[in-house]
Structures are given as C-alpha cells and as structure tokens.
C-alpha positions in Angstrom: 0.0 0.0 0.1 2.7 2.4 0.9 4.7 1.6 -2.3 1.5 2.3 -4.5 1.1 5.4 -2.7 4.7 6.5 -3.2 4.4 5.6 -7.0 1.1 7.7 -7.2 2.7 10.7 -5.7 5.8 10.4 -7.9 3.7 10.2 -10.9 1.4 13.0 -9.9 4.1 15.5 -9.1 6.4 14.4 -11.7 4.0 15.1 -14.6 5.2 18.6 -14.9 8.8 17.5 -15.5 9.0 14.0 -16.5 7.2 10.6 -16.3 8.5 7.8 -14.1 9.4 4.8 -16.2 8.3 1.5 -14.9 10.7 -1.0 -15.5 9.2 -4.5 -15.7 8.8 -7.4 -18.1 6.3 -5.5 -20.3 8.6 -2.7 -20.8 8.8 -2.3 -24.7 12.1 -1.7 -26.5 11.3 1.6 -28.3 12.1 5.2 -27.9 11.1 6.8 -24.5 11.3 10.4 -25.7 7.7 11.4 -24.3 8.8 10.0 -20.8 11.7 12.4 -20.3 12.2 16.0 -19.6 15.0 18.3 -20.8 16.7 21.6 -20.1 18.9 23.7 -22.5 22.1 25.2 -21.2 22.7 27.8 -23.7 26.1 28.6 -21.9 27.1 25.0 -21.8 28.8 25.8 -18.4 26.4 24.5 -15.9 27.3 21.9 -13.5 25.2 18.9 -12.1 24.4 20.8 -8.8 23.1 23.8 -10.6 21.1 21.5 -13.0 19.5 19.6 -10.0 18.6 22.8 -8.4 17.0 24.1 -11.7 15.1 20.7 -11.9 13.8 21.2 -8.2 12.5 24.6 -9.6 10.5 23.0 -12.3 12.8 24.4 -15.0 13.0 21.2 -17.0 10.5 20.8 -20.0 8.4 17.6 -20.5 9.0 16.0 -23.9 6.0 15.4 -26.3 7.8 13.6 -29.0 8.9 10.0 -29.0 12.4 10.8 -30.3 14.1 13.8 -29.2 15.8 16.2 -31.7 17.4 19.2 -30.3 18.5 20.5 -33.7 22.0 22.2 -34.5 23.3 24.5 -31.8 26.4 25.0 -29.5 24.2 24.5 -26.3 24.4 21.7 -24.0 21.2 19.8 -23.3 20.5 18.1 -20.1 18.0 15.2 -20.1 16.3 13.8 -17.0 15.3 10.3 -16.9 13.3 8.7 -13.9 12.5 5.3 -13.4 11.2 2.7 -10.9 12.5 -0.9 -10.7 9.9 -3.7 -10.5 12.0 -6.7 -11.3 15.3 -8.1 -10.2 17.2 -8.2 -13.6 19.8 -5.7 -14.6 18.4 -2.7 -16.8 20.1 -0.5 -19.1 19.8 2.8 -20.6 20.5 2.8 -24.4 21.5 6.0 -26.2 21.0 4.3 -29.6 23.0 6.6 -31.7 26.8 7.0 -32.2 27.3 10.7 -33.6 27.0 12.8 -30.3 30.2 14.5 -29.7 30.0 14.7 -25.8 28.0 12.6 -23.3 28.1 13.0 -19.6 26.0 10.3 -17.6 25.2 11.0 -13.9 23.5 8.2 -11.7 23.0 8.4 -8.1 24.4 5.8 -5.9 23.6 4.4 -2.4 25.7 7.0 -0.7 23.7 9.8 -2.1 26.5 10.9 -4.6 26.3 10.9 -8.2 28.6 8.6 -10.4 29.9 10.3 -13.4 30.7 8.5 -16.8 32.2 10.7 -19.7 32.2 9.5 -23.3 31.3 10.6 -26.9 32.2 10.1 -30.4 35.1 12.7 -30.6 36.2 12.8 -27.0 37.7 10.6 -24.3 36.3 7.0 -24.2 35.5 5.9 -20.6 37.1 2.6 -19.7 33.8 1.7 -17.9 32.0 1.7 -21.4 32.4 -0.9 -24.3 33.2 1.1 -27.4 30.3 0.3 -29.9 27.9 2.0 -32.2 25.8 3.2 -29.4 26.2 4.0 -25.7 24.8 1.4 -23.1 24.5 2.6 -19.6 23.8 0.4 -16.4 20.9 1.8 -14.3 21.3 1.5 -10.4 18.7 -0.1 -8.1 20.2 0.8 -4.8 16.6 1.1 -3.5 15.5 -2.4 -4.3 12.5 -1.0 -6.1 11.2 1.1 -3.1 11.8 4.5 -4.7 12.1 6.4 -8.0 15.7 6.6 -9.3 16.9 9.6 -11.4 19.7 9.9 -13.9 20.9 12.9 -15.8 22.4 13.1 -19.4 24.4 16.1 -20.4 24.7 16.0 -24.4 26.4 18.4 -26.7 27.3 18.2 -30.4 28.4 20.3 -33.0 25.9 18.7 -35.3 22.1 17.7 -35.4 21.6 16.3 -32.1 19.1 13.5 -32.1 18.6 11.4 -28.9 17.0 8.1 -29.3 16.7 6.9 -25.7 15.4 3.3 -24.6 15.5 1.3 -21.4 15.6 -2.5 -21.6 16.5 -5.5 -19.6 19.3 -7.7 -20.6 17.1 -10.1 -22.8 15.1 -7.3 -24.5 18.3 -5.4 -25.1 20.1 -8.3 -27.0 16.8 -9.0 -29.0 16.5 -5.4 -29.9 20.2 -5.0 -30.8 20.1 -8.1 -33.0 17.2 -6.9 -35.0 18.8 -3.4 -35.6 22.2 -5.0 -36.6 20.2 -7.5 -39.0 18.6 -4.5 -40.7 21.9 -2.5 -40.8 23.8 -5.4 -42.3 21.3 -5.9 -45.2 21.9 -2.4 -46.4 25.8 -2.7 -45.6 25.9 -5.8 -47.6 24.1 -4.2 -50.5 26.5 -1.1 -50.6 29.4 -3.4 -50.5 28.1 -5.5 -53.4 27.1 -2.5 -55.5 30.6 -0.9 -55.0 32.5 -4.1 -56.1 30.2 -4.9 -58.9 30.5 -1.3 -60.4 34.0 -0.9 -59.8 34.7 -4.1 -61.6 32.7 -3.2 -64.4 34.6 -0.1 -64.6 37.8 -2.0 -64.7 36.5 -4.2 -67.6 34.7 -1.5 -69.6 37.0 1.5 -68.7 33.6 3.7 -68.8 34.3 6.5 -66.4 30.7 6.8 -65.5 31.0 3.5 -63.5 34.2 5.0 -61.7 32.2 7.9 -60.5 29.2 5.9 -59.5 31.6 3.5 -57.5 33.2 6.5 -55.8 29.7 7.8 -55.0 28.7 4.4 -53.4 32.1 4.3 -51.5 31.8 7.8 -50.0 28.1 7.2 -49.1 29.1 4.0 -47.6 31.7 5.6 -45.3 29.3 8.4 -44.5 26.2 6.2 -43.6 27.9 3.2 -42.2 31.0 4.6 -40.4 29.4 7.9 -39.3 25.7 7.7 -39.2 25.4 4.3 -38.0 28.5 4.4 -35.9 30.6 1.3 -37.2 33.7 3.3 -37.3 34.4 1.9 -33.9 35.5 -1.3 -35.7 38.6 0.3 -36.8 39.6 1.8 -33.5 39.0 4.9 -31.5 41.2 7.1 -33.4 39.3 6.2 -36.8 36.1 6.8 -34.8 37.4 10.2 -33.8 38.4 11.2 -37.0 35.2 10.3 -39.2 33.0 12.1 -36.4 35.2 15.1 -36.3 35.2 15.5 -40.3 31.9 13.6 -41.6 30.9 16.2 -44.2 34.2 15.6 -45.9 32.8 12.2 -46.9 29.4 13.4 -47.7 30.9 16.1 -49.9 33.1 13.8 -51.8 30.0 11.4 -52.3 27.9 14.3 -53.5 30.5 15.6 -55.9 30.9 12.1 -57.4 27.0 11.7 -57.5 26.9 15.1 -59.4 29.7 14.2 -61.8 28.1 10.7 -62.2 24.7 12.4 -63.0 26.2 14.6 -65.6 28.0 11.7 -67.2 25.1 9.4 -67.1 22.6 11.9 -68.6 25.3 13.0 -71.1 24.5 16.6 -70.3 27.4 18.1 -72.3 25.6 16.9 -75.5 22.0 16.8 -74.4 21.8 19.9 -72.3 25.2 21.8 -72.8 23.8 24.9 -70.9 23.5 22.8 -67.7 27.4 23.1 -67.3 27.1 26.3 -65.2 24.8 24.5 -62.7 27.1 21.5 -62.5 30.0 23.7 -61.8 28.3 25.7 -59.3 27.1 22.7 -57.1 30.6 21.1 -57.3 32.2 24.5 -56.2 29.6 24.6 -53.2 30.4 21.1 -52.1 34.1 21.9 -52.3 33.4 24.8 -50.1 31.7 22.5 -47.7 34.6 20.1 -47.7 37.0 22.8 -47.2 34.8 24.0 -44.0 34.8 20.5 -42.7 38.7 20.3 -43.1 38.9 23.4 -41.2 36.9 22.0 -38.3 33.8 24.1 -38.5 31.5 21.1 -38.2 28.5 22.8 -37.1 28.6 25.1 -40.0 29.3 22.4 -42.3 26.3 20.6 -41.1 23.9 23.4 -41.7 25.3 23.8 -45.2 25.2 20.2 -46.0 21.5 19.8 -45.0 20.5 22.9 -47.2 22.6 21.9 -50.3 21.7 18.2 -50.0 18.1 19.1 -50.7 19.1 21.6 -53.5 21.5 19.4 -55.1 19.2 16.3 -55.4 16.3 18.3 -56.7 18.3 20.2 -59.2 19.9 16.9 -60.5 16.5 15.3 -60.9 15.1 18.3 -62.7 18.3 18.1 -65.2 17.3 14.4 -65.6 13.7 15.4 -66.3 14.9 17.8 -69.0 17.3 15.4 -70.7 14.4 12.8 -70.9 12.0 15.6 -72.3 14.8 16.1 -75.0 14.5 12.4 -76.2 17.3 11.0 -74.0 15.7 7.6 -73.1 18.3 6.3 -70.5 17.1 9.4 -68.4 14.0 7.5 -67.6 15.6 4.9 -65.4 17.6 7.8 -63.7 14.5 9.7 -63.0 12.7 6.8 -61.2 16.0 5.9 -59.3 16.9 9.6 -58.3 13.3 10.2 -57.2 14.0 7.8 -54.1 17.1 9.8 -53.0 15.4 13.1 -53.6 12.4 12.0 -51.6 14.6 10.4 -48.8 16.8 13.5 -48.6 13.8 15.9 -48.5 11.9 13.8 -45.8 15.3 13.5 -43.9 16.1 17.2 -44.0 12.6 18.2 -43.1 12.6 15.9 -40.1 16.1 17.2 -39.0 14.9 20.7 -38.9 11.7 19.7 -37.2 9.3 20.6 -39.9 8.0 17.0 -39.1 8.6 15.2 -36.0 11.7 13.0 -36.0 10.7 9.4 -35.5 12.4 6.0 -34.9 11.3 5.0 -38.5 13.0 8.0 -40.0 16.2 7.3 -38.0 16.4 3.6 -39.2 14.8 3.7 -42.6 16.4 6.9 -44.1 19.6 4.9 -45.4 17.3 2.4 -47.1 16.0 5.1 -49.5 19.8 5.7 -50.6 20.2 1.9 -51.0 17.0 1.6 -53.2 18.1 4.5 -55.1 21.6 2.9 -55.8 19.8 -0.3 -56.7 17.8 1.3 -59.2 20.6 3.3 -60.6 22.5 0.1 -61.1 19.8 -1.0 -63.2 20.0 2.1 -65.2 23.5 1.7 -65.7 23.0 -1.7 -67.0 20.5 -0.5 -69.4 22.8 2.3 -70.4 25.8 0.1 -71.0 23.5 -2.3 -73.2 22.4 0.7 -75.3 25.8 2.0 -75.7 27.1 -1.4 -76.8 24.3 -2.0 -79.2 25.0 1.6 -80.8 28.6 0.9 -81.0 28.0 -2.4 -82.8 25.7 -0.8 -85.3 27.8 2.2 -86.1 31.2 0.8 -85.8 30.9 -2.8 -86.9 33.8 -2.4 -89.5 36.0 -0.6 -87.0 35.4 -3.4 -84.5 36.4 -6.0 -87.1 39.5 -4.1 -87.8 40.2 -3.7 -83.9 39.7 -7.5 -83.6 42.3 -8.2 -86.3 44.7 -5.8 -84.8 44.1 -7.5 -81.3 44.8 -10.9 -82.7 48.1 -9.5 -84.4 49.0 -7.7 -81.2 48.3 -11.0 -79.1 50.3 -13.2 -81.4 53.2 -10.7 -81.5 53.0 -10.5 -77.7 53.4 -14.2 -77.5 56.5 -14.1 -79.7 58.0 -11.3 -77.5 57.0 -13.3 -74.4 59.0 -16.5 -75.9 62.0 -14.2 -76.7 62.0 -12.5 -73.4 61.6 -15.7 -71.4 64.6 -17.3 -73.4 66.7 -14.2 -72.8 65.7 -14.1 -69.3 67.0 -17.6 -68.8 70.1 -17.0 -70.4 70.6 -13.9 -68.3 70.1 -15.9 -65.3 72.7 -18.3 -66.4 75.2 -15.5 -67.2 74.5 -14.0 -63.6 74.9 -17.4 -61.9 78.3 -17.9 -63.8 79.2 -14.5 -62.8 78.4 -15.1 -59.2 80.1 -18.3 -59.2 83.3 -16.7 -60.8 83.2 -13.9 -58.3 83.0 -16.4 -55.4 86.1 -18.3 -57.1 88.0 -15.1 -57.4 87.5 -14.4 -53.8 88.5 -17.9 -52.8 91.8 -17.3 -55.1 92.7 -14.2 -53.3 92.1 -15.9 -49.8 94.2 -19.0 -50.8 97.1 -16.7 -52.1 96.9 -14.6 -49.0 96.8 -17.3 -46.6 97.9 -20.7 -47.8 100.8 -19.7 -50.0 102.1 -16.6 -48.1 102.4 -18.4 -44.7 104.5 -21.3 -45.7 106.7 -18.8 -47.8 107.1 -16.6 -44.8 108.3 -19.6 -42.8 110.9 -20.4 -45.4 112.1 -16.8 -45.6 112.4 -16.7 -41.7 114.5 -19.9 -42.0 116.9 -18.5 -44.7 117.1 -15.3 -42.6 118.3 -17.2 -39.6 120.6 -19.2 -41.6 122.1 -16.1 -43.3 122.9 -14.8 -39.6 124.7 -18.0 -38.7 122.2 -18.4 -35.9 121.4 -22.0 -36.9 123.6 -25.1 -37.0 123.5 -27.6 -39.8 121.5 -30.0 -37.7 119.0 -27.3 -36.8 118.8 -26.4 -40.7 118.3 -30.0 -41.5 115.7 -30.5 -39.0 113.7 -27.4 -39.9 113.9 -28.3 -43.6 112.4 -31.7 -42.7 109.5 -30.0 -40.9 108.9 -27.7 -43.8 108.7 -30.5 -46.2 105.1 -31.1 -45.7 104.4 -27.2 -46.2 106.5 -27.4 -49.6 104.6 -30.5 -50.7 101.4 -28.7 -50.0 102.5 -25.4 -51.8 103.5 -27.5 -54.8 100.1 -29.3 -55.1 98.3 -26.0 -54.5 100.2 -24.1 -57.1 99.4 -26.9 -59.7 95.8 -26.9 -58.8 95.6 -23.1 -59.0 97.3 -22.8 -62.2 95.1 -25.5 -63.8 92.0 -23.8 -62.3 93.1 -20.3 -63.5 93.8 -21.8 -66.9 90.2 -23.4 -67.1 88.7 -20.0 -66.0 90.4 -18.3 -68.9 89.2 -21.2 -71.1 92.7 -21.8 -72.1 92.7 -25.6 -71.4 92.7 -27.9 -74.4 92.2 -31.6 -73.9 94.8 -33.9 -76.0 93.7 -37.4 -75.5 96.2 -40.1 -76.1 96.5 -43.9 -75.2 98.1 -44.8 -71.8 97.9 -47.4 -69.1 96.2 -46.4 -65.8 98.3 -49.2 -63.7 101.6 -47.6 -64.8 100.5 -43.9 -64.1 99.3 -45.1 -60.6 102.5 -46.9 -59.7 104.7 -43.9 -60.7 102.4 -41.7 -58.3 103.2 -44.2 -55.4 106.8 -43.2 -55.7 105.8 -39.5 -55.2 103.6 -40.1 -52.3 105.5 -42.8 -50.3 107.0 -40.3 -47.8 103.5 -39.0 -47.0 102.4 -42.7 -46.7 105.4 -43.4 -44.3 104.9 -40.3 -42.3 101.1 -41.4 -41.4 101.8 -45.2 -41.3 99.2 -45.7 -44.2 99.1 -48.9 -46.2 98.1 -48.9 -50.0 96.1 -51.8 -51.4 96.2 -51.6 -55.1 94.1 -54.1 -57.0 94.1 -54.2 -60.8 91.1 -56.2 -62.5 91.3 -54.5 -65.9 94.6 -53.7 -67.4 93.4 -52.2 -70.7 94.7 -48.8 -71.9 92.3 -45.7 -71.7 92.0 -42.9 -74.2 92.4 -39.6 -72.4 94.6 -36.6 -71.7 97.6 -38.0 -69.7 98.4 -34.7 -68.0 94.7 -34.0 -67.1 94.3 -37.5 -65.6 97.5 -37.4 -63.9 96.3 -34.3 -62.0 93.0 -35.9 -61.2 94.8 -39.1 -59.6 97.2 -36.8 -57.6 94.5 -34.9 -56.1 92.4 -38.0 -55.3 95.4 -39.8 -53.8 96.6 -36.5 -51.9 93.0 -36.3 -50.7 92.8 -39.9 -49.5 96.3 -39.4 -47.6 94.9 -36.2 -46.1 91.6 -37.5 -44.7 92.7 -41.1 -43.7 93.7 -41.5 -40.1 97.1 -42.9 -39.0 97.7 -46.5 -39.2 94.8 -47.2 -41.7 94.8 -48.1 -45.2 93.8 -46.8 -48.8 92.4 -49.1 -51.3 92.8 -48.3 -55.1 90.9 -50.5 -57.7 91.1 -50.5 -61.5 88.3 -52.4 -63.1 86.5 -52.4 -66.3 83.0 -52.6 -67.7 81.7 -52.5 -71.3 83.7 -49.8 -72.9 85.1 -48.0 -69.9 87.7 -48.3 -67.3 86.9 -47.4 -63.7 89.1 -46.4 -60.9 88.1 -46.3 -57.2 89.9 -44.6 -54.5 88.6 -45.7 -51.2 89.6 -44.5 -47.6 88.4 -44.5 -44.2 87.3 -41.2 -42.9 86.6 -39.6 -39.3 83.1 -38.4 -38.7 80.4 -38.2 -41.3 80.9 -36.2 -44.4 78.1 -34.7 -46.3 78.0 -37.0 -49.5 75.3 -35.0 -50.9 77.4 -31.8 -51.1 80.4 -33.7 -52.4 78.4 -35.4 -55.0 77.0 -32.0 -56.2 80.4 -30.2 -56.1 79.4 -27.7 -53.4 82.1 -28.5 -50.9 84.3 -25.6 -52.2 85.6 -24.1 -48.9 89.0 -25.2 -47.4 89.2 -28.2 -45.1 91.6 -29.8 -43.0 93.1 -33.3 -42.8 93.8 -35.7 -40.0 97.1 -34.1 -39.5 95.8 -30.7 -39.8 96.8 -30.5 -43.4 95.0 -27.7 -45.1 93.3 -28.0 -48.4 92.1 -25.2 -50.6 88.8 -26.5 -51.8 89.7 -26.6 -55.6 90.8 -30.3 -56.0 87.4 -32.0 -56.3 86.2 -29.2 -58.8 89.1 -29.8 -61.0 88.7 -33.5 -60.9 85.3 -33.5 -61.9 86.1 -30.8 -64.8 89.0 -32.9 -66.1 87.2 -36.3 -66.1 84.0 -34.8 -67.8 86.4 -33.2 -70.5 87.5 -36.6 -71.1 84.3 -38.2 -71.5 83.9 -39.7 -68.2 82.3 -39.1 -64.9 83.1 -38.7 -61.3 80.9 -40.0 -58.5 81.1 -39.8 -54.6 79.6 -42.6 -52.3 80.0 -43.8 -48.8 80.4 -47.5 -47.8 80.4 -48.3 -44.3 83.0 -45.8 -42.7 84.8 -45.3 -46.0 84.5 -42.6 -48.8 84.7 -44.1 -52.3 85.6 -41.6 -55.3 84.9 -43.3 -58.7 85.6 -42.0 -62.1 85.5 -43.7 -65.5 87.5 -43.2 -68.8 86.9 -44.6 -72.3 89.0 -47.5 -73.2 91.3 -47.0 -76.1 90.1 -48.7 -79.3 
C-alpha cells in the first residue's frame, strides 16, 4: 500500500517535469522520448548541482515527441530520466546513436553521490563503457524497487543532436540490438556488393561513369555506415574520432561524385550543354563545404550540408527530367532512381529541422532510401551499357572487326615477344649465376694466395734469414727443412691446382687425348707419395682387375689421380689403409679410390660439387677446396664421370674413362 501511494505521488508531482518509467517485463524496446524531460543550457557551463537545483524549480520541460531532436546548436542539453524498478534483472539505458560529440552520464549511488561517466564520439572514451555504435549505461537499483531513481544526461554536439533513448533489460536489449544489426547488415552488404560490382565493371569497360558511380557508393558507405550508424569503432577509437570530427568531408566527396556521375550518365554536355554552369556551381559549393569541414567548422558544415543536399538532389532530378524530355531515353531510369534519393533526402532534412517530428522510423529507414536509389541506378547503368554497346556495334561494326584483327596480331606478337623475353631471361640468369660463381672463385683464390701460400713462404724466408745470420747449426737447418717438407709439398700441389684452375677459367685448357695405361700411371705416383704414406703409417692396397689402356689426356688424368690420392692421404687416419682398384665394364675403365674417414661427411654436397671451402686433414693438413672441382671438370672433359659414395665408414671416389680402341 505504501509503495503504491509513493508511486502515485511520484507520478502526480512528476508530470510537470518527467514521467516515471516503470521497468518491468512489459517494458517495450522503443524510444522513450515522451517519458523524459530536458533543459537547454545555452552557456554550456552549468554543473550537475546547478542543474539539479533548476530541476527542483521545475525548469525542465516535459518532452512530447517519441524521439528527441534538439537541432544544430552549440548549447548543452540536459535530459532527466526517472524510473522505478519492478524486477530483479539488470536494466540498461541505451542511447541508440553514435554521432553525439560529448556525453556525460550521472547516476545516483547508495551513498547519495552521483557517479559520473564521460564518453562521446570525438572525445575521451570511458574505460567503463564498451566501444560500440551506441552507448549503453547500467541503471542502479540501490533502493531495491522502493523509490524512484533519477539519472541525468548532459549532451552536446556540433551537429544535429538526435537523442533516441531506450530502457531495456538484458534479454530485451539483446533482441533489440540483434534486430537493428540485421537491418543494418542488409543495406551494408548491398552497398559493398554494389561498389565491387560497379568498380569491376569500370575496370573491364573503362567507362568513367562507372568510376564516378563507384566513388559515389564508397563515399556514401563511409558516411552512412561508419558515421551515421557508428560502425567506425570497428577500426579503433582514432578512426572513430576522425570520421566523427570530419563527417561532411565524406558526404561532400560522395555528393560531388554523384553530381559528376549524373552529368556523365545523362550525357549533359551533349543533351543539355547549358547545364554545365549549374554543375560547376554545385561542385564549387560542395568543395567549399569540404573545406569548411577540413578546417573543423563542423556545425556550419552540417547546416550547409543539410541545405545543399536538398538543393543538389532536386536540381539533378530536374536536369534528368529535361534530358528525358529532349529524347534521351536512359534518363527515364535515372528519374525513377533519383526520385528515391530526392524524396529520402527531403524527408530527412525536413525531419532534422523539425518541420515533421523525427521518429524512430526515419532514423532507421532513411538510409534504405539511398540503398534503393543505388539499386535502381545500377539497373539504369546496366541498361545504359547495353544501349551503348548496341549503338557501337551498329555504327562501328567495320571498325570493331579491324580492331579484332589488330588485337589478334598484337596478341600473337606478344606471344612471340614473351617467348623471346623468356629465353633471354633464362640466358641472363645463367650468365648471372656464372658471374656469381666466378666472383666467389675469385674471392677464394685471393684468400688462398693470401693465407695458404704466403704463410709457408714466410716460414721459409724466416728460416733462410736465420741461416744467413749464422744463428742455426747444420743440424738445426736439416731439422727445420724436414719439418717444412710437408708445407712445401702442399705448396706444390696448391700451385698446380691454382694454375690449372686459372687456365680453365680463362678457357685456355685444351684436352689432347692419347693412349696410356692407368696401372703404370698410378705406380709412378706411389713413388711420389711414399714419404707422406710413411709419415702417417698408411698402407696402400692396389688392385688391378682390368689392365686395358684408356684414351684420355695424360696430364689431366695425372692431376686427377694426384688430387684423389692426396685427398685420401689427407683424410685417412694414422695406421689405416687406402684401397685403389682399377676395373673395367663395357667400353670404360673405372678407378676407385677408397679410404676411411673420421666423422660423417656430407656426401650430397660432395656429389653436387658444393664442398668448395678449405678443409683440414687428420694431421691438420689444409686444403684449398679446388681439387674436387678440378677432378670433376677434367674427368668430364675426357668423356667420363666422377661419383662420390659412402660404404660403411669409407668414402669412395669413382671415375671412369673410355677404353682405347
């Protein structure tokens, strides 16, 4: 009884200012403009305490329209919402718009103080609010339904200030938002599809009318979806601030693109040449509006945009009517399509300036007028393109045939040129690869000369200098010379390889094949390498299964065998063995050099000839990385092949040479 009496008193005394909203399960999800009151703060400097005092003096005005429209002014507007909880679910106050510059929300807490939240489209974003295309505030119920609660909203915007207010519980809020998002998703998808369709038609046809139309759609998409509907938040707060600070730049670009598109579509330069001055004047006006927007005069830009949006659409529609009256048939589709945008624009402008009450229907359905206009214009564009193609086919049939022949000749010539370019590109790649390889070989050559040859010679020069100064005895000289013997052998082998390599790089090597016996050649080399074999206590196992002569260049094969035996000695551990086998098959003589190694060499790189860096033997003998390259090169010059394989823990280097006939 007490609660009912309290509610009656609140309703009776509150009618002068605002109506108490009863929050229960039957509360509809719609604008509650007629249930609130408002106060205009012309100075925009009043604080909450002053506003509450004015409210107590009955200075607030009761709203009589479903959806508040405060127009375009620099004033701050205070909105009072009173409510009474009749359920336990959480309720929310929804400010269902995203274009308000500054919003302050004041709700009373259990301590009697007001909690303040500040947000807005161009200002600070409160961490207590989720960034979205609307503003949702939680309503307190500290009295547990026993008393009327009051919240205040302070709103200010340098634009038309539309205030769609709703209160909903969680389930109703989700349902309402889903319905709204589905509707917005429909025309957003239509705009995206229209843009891509017309842009691709422009790319294929090169008709600039389609380009202007695509730009018109794109700019309107940015203005309607990202600004009016508030989906700019999807790209971050910075983008949202930018598009809300300069919205009329996008509207201006879209309108200019629409003006140029209309002129091109209606062929006004030919059908109505005197209309050029009107077109230029409209473009100049909208360029001025864009400049005003860039300079930050958002409120002035908004007023001018409203006025000239109506003037521009009506002017363009009348130009289309005149073009149709002069016999330009495609203008008929334009007239029907542009009528939608003209009516939608006029209706929206008249609602914004409060000639007609601004309603929820206007707020959500106004963008659909533009969407229908764009759809109909797309049909008109298709009909226009069909007529243009038909006329061109009738008037320029001979020219088209000639163009087709020219295109065929050009395409065949392009195919020939592509083949030539492809072959030259491949040749150029080979040249580049060979130059890169030569440059790498050059770098390695200088490294070898700088390190592997200079160091041993420095040792010999030092030895001779000490001997010249009589600082060494004969025994010392003999001992040092014996120690230097290995370096001298390495120098000799290195010089041979370098000379042959340099000669091959200069393409100065000539292969002079002759008849000789591999067994005799290898026996002679054993005498040369016997000291190295003795020093490492390595045994040689020489097997001859085929004693036929070969037909090859004796000097080159001699260098091959020297390098293979030298490498085998270098990488064979002490007290091991080297197996050399000469055998035959068909018309070839095969030579195998097999030796055990320490570790696991990369057979793949050795087989591909990629092991080009210097290596060290089991007694720290240094190689230069050229031997295997020379062996492979010289064997191939003599119509043979060289292969590398691994058997157990041994490396086998096998090459073949043709038998002498």
